[in-house]
One Martini backbone bead per residue (centre of mass of N, CA, C, O) as a GRO file, in nm:
protein
  420
    1UNK     BB    1   0.097   0.039   0.023
    2UNK     BB    2   0.083   0.367  -0.031
    3UNK     BB    3   0.213   0.652   0.133
    4UNK     BB    4   0.082   0.873  -0.050
    5UNK     BB    5  -0.199   0.720   0.057
    6UNK     BB    6  -0.279   0.729   0.358
    7UNK     BB    7  -0.427   0.518   0.619
    8UNK     BB    8  -0.676   0.618   0.852
    9UNK     BB    9  -0.754   0.530   1.186
   10UNK     BB   10  -1.044   0.626   1.378
   11UNK     BB   11  -1.132   0.611   1.726
   12UNK     BB   12  -1.394   0.786   1.733
   13UNK     BB   13  -1.677   1.054   1.736
   14UNK     BB   14  -1.576   1.256   1.906
   15UNK     BB   15  -1.400   1.527   1.939
   16UNK     BB   16  -1.119   1.400   1.898
   17UNK     BB   17  -1.194   1.237   1.640
   18UNK     BB   18  -1.289   1.471   1.458
   19UNK     BB   19  -1.019   1.628   1.477
   20UNK     BB   20  -0.840   1.403   1.366
   21UNK     BB   21  -0.981   1.367   1.098
   22UNK     BB   22  -0.949   1.649   0.992
   23UNK     BB   23  -0.638   1.659   1.002
   24UNK     BB   24  -0.598   1.415   0.810
   25UNK     BB   25  -0.746   1.532   0.561
   26UNK     BB   26  -0.551   1.788   0.542
   27UNK     BB   27  -0.293   1.599   0.496
   28UNK     BB   28  -0.372   1.359   0.334
   29UNK     BB   29  -0.606   1.094   0.297
   30UNK     BB   30  -0.747   0.805   0.426
   31UNK     BB   31  -1.051   0.824   0.617
   32UNK     BB   32  -1.156   0.632   0.912
   33UNK     BB   33  -1.441   0.645   1.130
   34UNK     BB   34  -1.512   0.477   1.431
   35UNK     BB   35  -1.857   0.425   1.561
   36UNK     BB   36  -2.060   0.268   1.800
   37UNK     BB   37  -2.267   0.462   1.750
   38UNK     BB   38  -2.528   0.682   1.585
   39UNK     BB   39  -2.339   0.933   1.682
   40UNK     BB   40  -2.202   1.224   1.753
   41UNK     BB   41  -1.999   1.350   2.057
   42UNK     BB   42  -2.003   1.154   2.281
   43UNK     BB   43  -2.011   1.293   2.590
   44UNK     BB   44  -2.239   1.504   2.474
   45UNK     BB   45  -2.437   1.275   2.473
   46UNK     BB   46  -2.763   1.227   2.555
   47UNK     BB   47  -2.898   0.969   2.783
   48UNK     BB   48  -3.116   0.778   2.970
   49UNK     BB   49  -2.945   0.558   2.949
   50UNK     BB   50  -2.807   0.269   3.108
   51UNK     BB   51  -2.541   0.052   3.072
   52UNK     BB   52  -2.679  -0.075   2.792
   53UNK     BB   53  -2.718  -0.091   2.466
   54UNK     BB   54  -2.875  -0.215   2.183
   55UNK     BB   55  -2.583  -0.377   2.131
   56UNK     BB   56  -2.454  -0.449   2.436
   57UNK     BB   57  -2.307  -0.200   2.508
   58UNK     BB   58  -2.164   0.026   2.683
   59UNK     BB   59  -2.234   0.323   2.802
   60UNK     BB   60  -2.051   0.606   2.729
   61UNK     BB   61  -2.209   0.830   2.853
   62UNK     BB   62  -2.212   1.088   3.135
   63UNK     BB   63  -2.446   1.249   3.084
   64UNK     BB   64  -2.657   1.501   3.239
   65UNK     BB   65  -2.915   1.664   3.331
   66UNK     BB   66  -2.831   2.005   3.316
   67UNK     BB   67  -2.557   2.045   3.189
   68UNK     BB   68  -2.289   2.255   3.239
   69UNK     BB   69  -2.023   2.405   3.188
   70UNK     BB   70  -1.682   2.435   3.355
   71UNK     BB   71  -1.617   2.616   3.101
   72UNK     BB   72  -1.540   2.852   2.900
   73UNK     BB   73  -1.620   2.885   2.565
   74UNK     BB   74  -1.352   3.036   2.492
   75UNK     BB   75  -1.182   2.741   2.545
   76UNK     BB   76  -1.391   2.541   2.324
   77UNK     BB   77  -1.252   2.583   2.071
   78UNK     BB   78  -1.102   2.641   1.759
   79UNK     BB   79  -0.869   2.790   1.575
   80UNK     BB   80  -1.076   2.741   1.296
   81UNK     BB   81  -1.331   2.711   1.516
   82UNK     BB   82  -1.548   2.891   1.681
   83UNK     BB   83  -1.752   2.995   1.915
   84UNK     BB   84  -2.024   3.140   1.922
   85UNK     BB   85  -2.144   3.428   1.997
   86UNK     BB   86  -2.229   3.522   2.336
   87UNK     BB   87  -2.303   3.627   2.650
   88UNK     BB   88  -2.223   3.372   2.751
   89UNK     BB   89  -1.975   3.131   2.885
   90UNK     BB   90  -2.172   2.935   3.007
   91UNK     BB   91  -2.296   2.627   2.873
   92UNK     BB   92  -2.502   2.402   2.741
   93UNK     BB   93  -2.454   2.089   2.631
   94UNK     BB   94  -2.628   2.121   2.366
   95UNK     BB   95  -2.449   2.352   2.250
   96UNK     BB   96  -2.197   2.185   2.216
   97UNK     BB   97  -2.306   1.962   2.033
   98UNK     BB   98  -2.384   2.158   1.806
   99UNK     BB   99  -2.089   2.253   1.756
  100UNK     BB  100  -1.973   1.979   1.683
  101UNK     BB  101  -2.161   1.926   1.437
  102UNK     BB  102  -2.076   2.179   1.276
  103UNK     BB  103  -1.776   2.113   1.259
  104UNK     BB  104  -1.801   1.846   1.101
  105UNK     BB  105  -1.950   1.964   0.866
  106UNK     BB  106  -1.762   2.188   0.771
  107UNK     BB  107  -1.513   1.956   0.732
  108UNK     BB  108  -1.627   1.681   0.616
  109UNK     BB  109  -1.634   1.427   0.832
  110UNK     BB  110  -1.899   1.252   0.833
  111UNK     BB  111  -1.848   1.075   0.563
  112UNK     BB  112  -1.606   0.906   0.741
  113UNK     BB  113  -1.826   0.764   0.902
  114UNK     BB  114  -1.874   0.459   1.092
  115UNK     BB  115  -2.146   0.356   1.217
  116UNK     BB  116  -2.194   0.104   1.416
  117UNK     BB  117  -1.877   0.057   1.478
  118UNK     BB  118  -1.662  -0.186   1.634
  119UNK     BB  119  -1.364  -0.196   1.779
  120UNK     BB  120  -1.189  -0.507   1.863
  121UNK     BB  121  -0.895  -0.495   1.701
  122UNK     BB  122  -0.548  -0.404   1.743
  123UNK     BB  123  -0.265  -0.471   1.531
  124UNK     BB  124   0.021  -0.532   1.411
  125UNK     BB  125   0.146  -0.506   1.059
  126UNK     BB  126   0.410  -0.572   0.951
  127UNK     BB  127   0.548  -0.272   0.821
  128UNK     BB  128   0.390  -0.037   1.005
  129UNK     BB  129   0.119  -0.157   1.043
  130UNK     BB  130  -0.258  -0.222   1.067
  131UNK     BB  131  -0.483  -0.444   1.227
  132UNK     BB  132  -0.842  -0.402   1.189
  133UNK     BB  133  -1.115  -0.504   1.383
  134UNK     BB  134  -1.460  -0.494   1.276
  135UNK     BB  135  -1.803  -0.430   1.386
  136UNK     BB  136  -2.102  -0.458   1.244
  137UNK     BB  137  -2.380  -0.410   1.441
  138UNK     BB  138  -2.627  -0.439   1.239
  139UNK     BB  139  -2.499  -0.717   1.092
  140UNK     BB  140  -2.287  -0.883   1.252
  141UNK     BB  141  -2.005  -0.798   1.111
  142UNK     BB  142  -1.676  -0.888   1.016
  143UNK     BB  143  -1.369  -0.685   0.967
  144UNK     BB  144  -1.050  -0.662   0.798
  145UNK     BB  145  -0.806  -0.401   0.819
  146UNK     BB  146  -0.564  -0.173   0.663
  147UNK     BB  147  -0.327   0.049   0.821
  148UNK     BB  148  -0.098   0.305   0.884
  149UNK     BB  149  -0.281   0.463   1.097
  150UNK     BB  150  -0.362   0.522   1.456
  151UNK     BB  151  -0.633   0.699   1.625
  152UNK     BB  152  -0.692   0.732   1.958
  153UNK     BB  153  -1.053   0.839   2.058
  154UNK     BB  154  -1.230   0.698   2.320
  155UNK     BB  155  -1.177   0.825   2.578
  156UNK     BB  156  -1.213   0.890   2.964
  157UNK     BB  157  -1.559   0.863   3.049
  158UNK     BB  158  -1.650   0.519   3.080
  159UNK     BB  159  -1.472   0.389   3.324
  160UNK     BB  160  -1.547   0.327   3.637
  161UNK     BB  161  -1.453   0.422   3.971
  162UNK     BB  162  -1.483   0.204   4.253
  163UNK     BB  163  -1.484   0.173   4.564
  164UNK     BB  164  -1.388  -0.094   4.816
  165UNK     BB  165  -1.574  -0.133   5.061
  166UNK     BB  166  -1.650  -0.225   5.348
  167UNK     BB  167  -1.989  -0.347   5.300
  168UNK     BB  168  -2.093  -0.320   5.009
  169UNK     BB  169  -2.290  -0.592   5.028
  170UNK     BB  170  -2.472  -0.482   5.279
  171UNK     BB  171  -2.596  -0.248   5.147
  172UNK     BB  172  -2.943  -0.155   5.094
  173UNK     BB  173  -2.908   0.057   4.910
  174UNK     BB  174  -2.803   0.279   4.668
  175UNK     BB  175  -2.557   0.227   4.414
  176UNK     BB  176  -2.373   0.482   4.218
  177UNK     BB  177  -2.233   0.623   3.956
  178UNK     BB  178  -2.216   0.917   3.782
  179UNK     BB  179  -2.231   0.773   3.504
  180UNK     BB  180  -2.553   0.678   3.600
  181UNK     BB  181  -2.640   0.963   3.614
  182UNK     BB  182  -2.923   1.184   3.527
  183UNK     BB  183  -3.160   1.262   3.745
  184UNK     BB  184  -3.265   1.439   4.042
  185UNK     BB  185  -3.513   1.253   4.146
  186UNK     BB  186  -3.336   1.037   4.293
  187UNK     BB  187  -3.311   1.232   4.562
  188UNK     BB  188  -3.588   1.218   4.670
  189UNK     BB  189  -3.619   1.198   5.008
  190UNK     BB  190  -3.309   1.148   5.071
  191UNK     BB  191  -3.013   1.013   5.196
  192UNK     BB  192  -2.711   1.148   5.075
  193UNK     BB  193  -2.400   1.018   4.936
  194UNK     BB  194  -2.118   1.202   4.836
  195UNK     BB  195  -1.820   1.091   4.650
  196UNK     BB  196  -1.632   1.349   4.571
  197UNK     BB  197  -1.461   1.665   4.438
  198UNK     BB  198  -1.515   1.690   4.167
  199UNK     BB  199  -1.709   1.813   3.921
  200UNK     BB  200  -1.950   1.618   3.980
  201UNK     BB  201  -1.964   1.641   4.293
  202UNK     BB  202  -2.018   1.952   4.296
  203UNK     BB  203  -2.275   1.944   4.121
  204UNK     BB  204  -2.449   1.733   4.287
  205UNK     BB  205  -2.497   1.890   4.542
  206UNK     BB  206  -2.694   2.105   4.388
  207UNK     BB  207  -2.890   1.881   4.279
  208UNK     BB  208  -2.971   1.740   4.561
  209UNK     BB  209  -3.058   1.947   4.779
  210UNK     BB  210  -3.370   2.014   4.678
  211UNK     BB  211  -3.456   1.693   4.721
  212UNK     BB  212  -3.326   1.629   4.975
  213UNK     BB  213  -3.283   1.589   5.307
  214UNK     BB  214  -2.978   1.482   5.286
  215UNK     BB  215  -2.622   1.586   5.232
  216UNK     BB  216  -2.333   1.392   5.208
  217UNK     BB  217  -1.989   1.516   5.179
  218UNK     BB  218  -1.724   1.322   5.062
  219UNK     BB  219  -1.384   1.444   5.129
  220UNK     BB  220  -1.007   1.548   5.078
  221UNK     BB  221  -1.022   1.840   5.063
  222UNK     BB  222  -0.914   2.114   5.151
  223UNK     BB  223  -1.043   2.381   5.334
  224UNK     BB  224  -1.179   2.561   5.115
  225UNK     BB  225  -1.443   2.388   5.085
  226UNK     BB  226  -1.539   2.416   5.384
  227UNK     BB  227  -1.601   2.744   5.351
  228UNK     BB  228  -1.827   2.691   5.180
  229UNK     BB  229  -2.152   2.767   5.058
  230UNK     BB  230  -2.407   2.554   5.144
  231UNK     BB  231  -2.670   2.416   5.176
  232UNK     BB  232  -2.825   2.340   5.476
  233UNK     BB  233  -2.840   2.003   5.396
  234UNK     BB  234  -2.522   2.017   5.391
  235UNK     BB  235  -2.269   1.774   5.483
  236UNK     BB  236  -1.940   1.750   5.575
  237UNK     BB  237  -1.740   1.464   5.527
  238UNK     BB  238  -1.535   1.223   5.562
  239UNK     BB  239  -1.404   0.939   5.505
  240UNK     BB  240  -1.462   0.630   5.428
  241UNK     BB  241  -1.463   0.294   5.590
  242UNK     BB  242  -1.770   0.184   5.604
  243UNK     BB  243  -2.048  -0.036   5.542
  244UNK     BB  244  -2.387  -0.073   5.619
  245UNK     BB  245  -2.703  -0.130   5.578
  246UNK     BB  246  -2.796   0.199   5.671
  247UNK     BB  247  -2.492   0.286   5.705
  248UNK     BB  248  -2.210   0.509   5.754
  249UNK     BB  249  -1.864   0.501   5.806
  250UNK     BB  250  -1.608   0.698   5.940
  251UNK     BB  251  -1.283   0.787   6.025
  252UNK     BB  252  -1.399   0.942   6.298
  253UNK     BB  253  -1.654   0.736   6.394
  254UNK     BB  254  -1.884   0.812   6.243
  255UNK     BB  255  -2.250   0.820   6.163
  256UNK     BB  256  -2.480   0.756   5.885
  257UNK     BB  257  -2.797   0.772   5.737
  258UNK     BB  258  -2.839   0.592   5.423
  259UNK     BB  259  -2.991   0.542   5.070
  260UNK     BB  260  -2.762   0.698   4.890
  261UNK     BB  261  -2.486   0.632   4.665
  262UNK     BB  262  -2.250   0.852   4.513
  263UNK     BB  263  -1.982   0.806   4.282
  264UNK     BB  264  -1.727   1.068   4.234
  265UNK     BB  265  -1.436   0.872   4.134
  266UNK     BB  266  -1.401   0.833   3.839
  267UNK     BB  267  -1.168   0.713   3.594
  268UNK     BB  268  -1.045   0.487   3.346
  269UNK     BB  269  -0.832   0.379   3.135
  270UNK     BB  270  -0.939   0.234   2.814
  271UNK     BB  271  -0.822  -0.045   2.565
  272UNK     BB  272  -0.978  -0.325   2.465
  273UNK     BB  273  -0.864  -0.336   2.148
  274UNK     BB  274  -0.562  -0.375   2.239
  275UNK     BB  275  -0.322  -0.553   2.170
  276UNK     BB  276  -0.038  -0.659   2.322
  277UNK     BB  277   0.150  -0.581   2.061
  278UNK     BB  278   0.124  -0.264   2.118
  279UNK     BB  279   0.261  -0.195   2.384
  280UNK     BB  280   0.037  -0.113   2.609
  281UNK     BB  281   0.022   0.038   2.934
  282UNK     BB  282  -0.161   0.024   3.257
  283UNK     BB  283  -0.047   0.217   3.538
  284UNK     BB  284  -0.242   0.359   3.736
  285UNK     BB  285  -0.333   0.558   3.477
  286UNK     BB  286  -0.061   0.504   3.323
  287UNK     BB  287   0.014   0.565   2.997
  288UNK     BB  288   0.238   0.321   2.841
  289UNK     BB  289   0.446   0.436   2.609
  290UNK     BB  290   0.470   0.802   2.575
  291UNK     BB  291   0.500   1.067   2.360
  292UNK     BB  292   0.376   1.343   2.470
  293UNK     BB  293   0.101   1.177   2.528
  294UNK     BB  294   0.079   1.024   2.226
  295UNK     BB  295   0.306   0.840   2.127
  296UNK     BB  296   0.384   0.517   2.056
  297UNK     BB  297   0.695   0.421   2.115
  298UNK     BB  298   0.680   0.118   1.994
  299UNK     BB  299   0.437   0.251   1.781
  300UNK     BB  300   0.435   0.560   1.630
  301UNK     BB  301   0.164   0.511   1.438
  302UNK     BB  302   0.037   0.558   1.724
  303UNK     BB  303  -0.217   0.761   1.858
  304UNK     BB  304  -0.315   0.972   2.134
  305UNK     BB  305  -0.618   1.160   2.190
  306UNK     BB  306  -0.683   1.302   2.518
  307UNK     BB  307  -0.534   1.228   2.787
  308UNK     BB  308  -0.507   1.469   2.910
  309UNK     BB  309  -0.579   1.680   3.202
  310UNK     BB  310  -0.656   1.987   3.273
  311UNK     BB  311  -0.774   2.130   2.995
  312UNK     BB  312  -0.799   2.254   2.675
  313UNK     BB  313  -0.949   2.028   2.502
  314UNK     BB  314  -0.984   2.120   2.204
  315UNK     BB  315  -0.710   2.254   2.166
  316UNK     BB  316  -0.551   2.002   2.235
  317UNK     BB  317  -0.648   1.813   2.022
  318UNK     BB  318  -0.552   1.975   1.785
  319UNK     BB  319  -0.259   1.979   1.856
  320UNK     BB  320  -0.209   1.674   1.874
  321UNK     BB  321  -0.293   1.617   1.583
  322UNK     BB  322  -0.089   1.805   1.452
  323UNK     BB  323   0.156   1.659   1.562
  324UNK     BB  324   0.115   1.384   1.437
  325UNK     BB  325   0.081   1.480   1.132
  326UNK     BB  326   0.361   1.593   1.091
  327UNK     BB  327   0.478   1.301   1.079
  328UNK     BB  328   0.272   1.133   0.895
  329UNK     BB  329   0.311   1.331   0.640
  330UNK     BB  330   0.647   1.384   0.633
  331UNK     BB  331   0.743   1.669   0.734
  332UNK     BB  332   0.843   1.485   0.981
  333UNK     BB  333   1.065   1.308   1.140
  334UNK     BB  334   1.074   1.066   1.351
  335UNK     BB  335   1.174   0.991   1.631
  336UNK     BB  336   1.360   0.821   1.816
  337UNK     BB  337   1.336   0.595   2.064
  338UNK     BB  338   1.537   0.725   2.255
  339UNK     BB  339   1.426   1.011   2.259
  340UNK     BB  340   1.136   0.927   2.363
  341UNK     BB  341   1.228   0.793   2.626
  342UNK     BB  342   1.384   1.027   2.748
  343UNK     BB  343   1.151   1.222   2.760
  344UNK     BB  344   0.957   1.055   2.939
  345UNK     BB  345   1.161   1.032   3.178
  346UNK     BB  346   1.198   1.327   3.243
  347UNK     BB  347   0.909   1.405   3.292
  348UNK     BB  348   0.839   1.194   3.512
  349UNK     BB  349   1.054   1.267   3.715
  350UNK     BB  350   0.946   1.555   3.763
  351UNK     BB  351   0.675   1.450   3.880
  352UNK     BB  352   0.779   1.292   4.118
  353UNK     BB  353   0.928   1.534   4.254
  354UNK     BB  354   0.641   1.679   4.297
  355UNK     BB  355   0.457   1.428   4.419
  356UNK     BB  356   0.343   1.252   4.206
  357UNK     BB  357   0.140   1.010   4.081
  358UNK     BB  358   0.061   0.784   3.851
  359UNK     BB  359  -0.241   0.892   3.831
  360UNK     BB  360  -0.091   1.184   3.745
  361UNK     BB  361   0.073   1.157   3.458
  362UNK     BB  362  -0.174   1.351   3.295
  363UNK     BB  363  -0.159   1.597   3.466
  364UNK     BB  364  -0.218   1.937   3.452
  365UNK     BB  365  -0.269   2.238   3.468
  366UNK     BB  366  -0.205   2.539   3.509
  367UNK     BB  367   0.121   2.595   3.384
  368UNK     BB  368   0.164   2.311   3.269
  369UNK     BB  369  -0.005   2.328   3.013
  370UNK     BB  370   0.143   2.561   2.866
  371UNK     BB  371   0.413   2.404   2.839
  372UNK     BB  372   0.298   2.175   2.680
  373UNK     BB  373   0.203   2.330   2.438
  374UNK     BB  374   0.478   2.462   2.363
  375UNK     BB  375   0.631   2.197   2.318
  376UNK     BB  376   0.473   2.085   2.094
  377UNK     BB  377   0.509   2.326   1.889
  378UNK     BB  378   0.813   2.316   1.888
  379UNK     BB  379   0.877   2.027   1.815
  380UNK     BB  380   0.686   2.034   1.540
  381UNK     BB  381   0.643   2.329   1.412
  382UNK     BB  382   0.375   2.461   1.525
  383UNK     BB  383   0.096   2.615   1.609
  384UNK     BB  384   0.009   2.765   1.884
  385UNK     BB  385  -0.132   2.832   2.178
  386UNK     BB  386  -0.262   3.088   2.313
  387UNK     BB  387  -0.195   3.209   2.632
  388UNK     BB  388  -0.489   3.302   2.707
  389UNK     BB  389  -0.619   3.014   2.749
  390UNK     BB  390  -0.472   2.923   3.005
  391UNK     BB  391  -0.545   3.174   3.176
  392UNK     BB  392  -0.847   3.127   3.172
  393UNK     BB  393  -0.851   2.850   3.292
  394UNK     BB  394  -0.724   2.934   3.563
  395UNK     BB  395  -0.935   3.146   3.637
  396UNK     BB  396  -1.187   2.964   3.642
  397UNK     BB  397  -1.082   2.766   3.858
  398UNK     BB  398  -1.055   2.980   4.078
  399UNK     BB  399  -1.353   3.070   4.080
  400UNK     BB  400  -1.472   2.791   4.145
  401UNK     BB  401  -1.325   2.775   4.431
  402UNK     BB  402  -1.460   3.051   4.540
  403UNK     BB  403  -1.764   3.014   4.358
  404UNK     BB  404  -1.953   2.750   4.299
  405UNK     BB  405  -2.248   2.885   4.264
  406UNK     BB  406  -2.146   3.156   4.052
  407UNK     BB  407  -1.926   3.119   3.823
  408UNK     BB  408  -2.127   3.089   3.568
  409UNK     BB  409  -2.175   3.417   3.553
  410UNK     BB  410  -1.928   3.456   3.414
  411UNK     BB  411  -1.752   3.675   3.175
  412UNK     BB  412  -1.562   3.622   2.891
  413UNK     BB  413  -1.289   3.803   2.716
  414UNK     BB  414  -1.099   3.835   2.430
  415UNK     BB  415  -0.836   4.058   2.338
  416UNK     BB  416  -0.573   3.866   2.308
  417UNK     BB  417  -0.315   3.639   2.310
  418UNK     BB  418  -0.275   3.737   2.634
  419UNK     BB  419  -0.564   3.864   2.688
  420UNK     BB  420  -0.898   3.901   2.902
   0.00000   0.00000   0.00000
């Protein structure tokens, strides 16, 4: 197969996959995007359903009713396709989905998507190519295809992490992960325990309070959150030590009667379709070995788009896709394996020195994200993300931590590449 017309396999038609597909099309090549559901948008698609979908596959989306963005829309566009202007900065999830659909249509990506096609296995083939086994879910037929490049864009908010407390099997109430939460009426007249102070945990405190009798909010975030004004029926409690039939016991020895527990305890990275010969390992949520959190060091014609978190997501997807395509298009030679391994080791060593754990191997946020964006742009010789974007991201996070109840009323405006 001629490399002059390279074949790209993109796994997933969420925002990262659409962006990767668009960049691959612009670089010149045949692009096929496999999407296991019947529509684009990934995590931005709302469905009432939980558990399994009509094809027997796990429901991918964690979207719940009434979700508004926790980032200003000003950092949620693309360099070549911005969010339409409007008065608000924080917008409803349905508006994000509409924007994503418009983006895909604008760049002609949709006609390259094979809907209801599940990628079941990816493994190296011959000399630097990939054998991809796909199942057409409508016909229940399997097909094996050969590609030059694979861009893995299956997201990382679909495989929930649930803590395994002593007494999990004894507890007689309802236990669910925020991935399975859809509507606030589940909280009605209940004593609710929310575990975890990430974005969904903080959101669900305010969704639960108007409906529930009592909301117990368990987390180990430093004092700042404890000073925050929550509704009167919200009680902040320490970490859970064990569950009983109708009560929960906490590390300080206290007990509370609870009939619904919602675990807002995050997700794990999962790539069930990668054959072991792809040589990708997940070690306590550290996906390795990856060069710049993107290229599979053992097989660099495989790229992962969207692994880092606490980032300007859409802008980073675009930057990562452009980074990978700079090499795949032949405009820039791939670094040697030694260069890539050394780079990964240097970065990870710096993370461990800062006291980060393996599960934080891909955590950005703060000024770390800006340095990462600049490093990608400089390494590949591509257009960087304007510094103003990371600055807005940092400011919005600071405001969220200062005023959890009202930060979404803030309005951001970009003045220039540096200022907002």
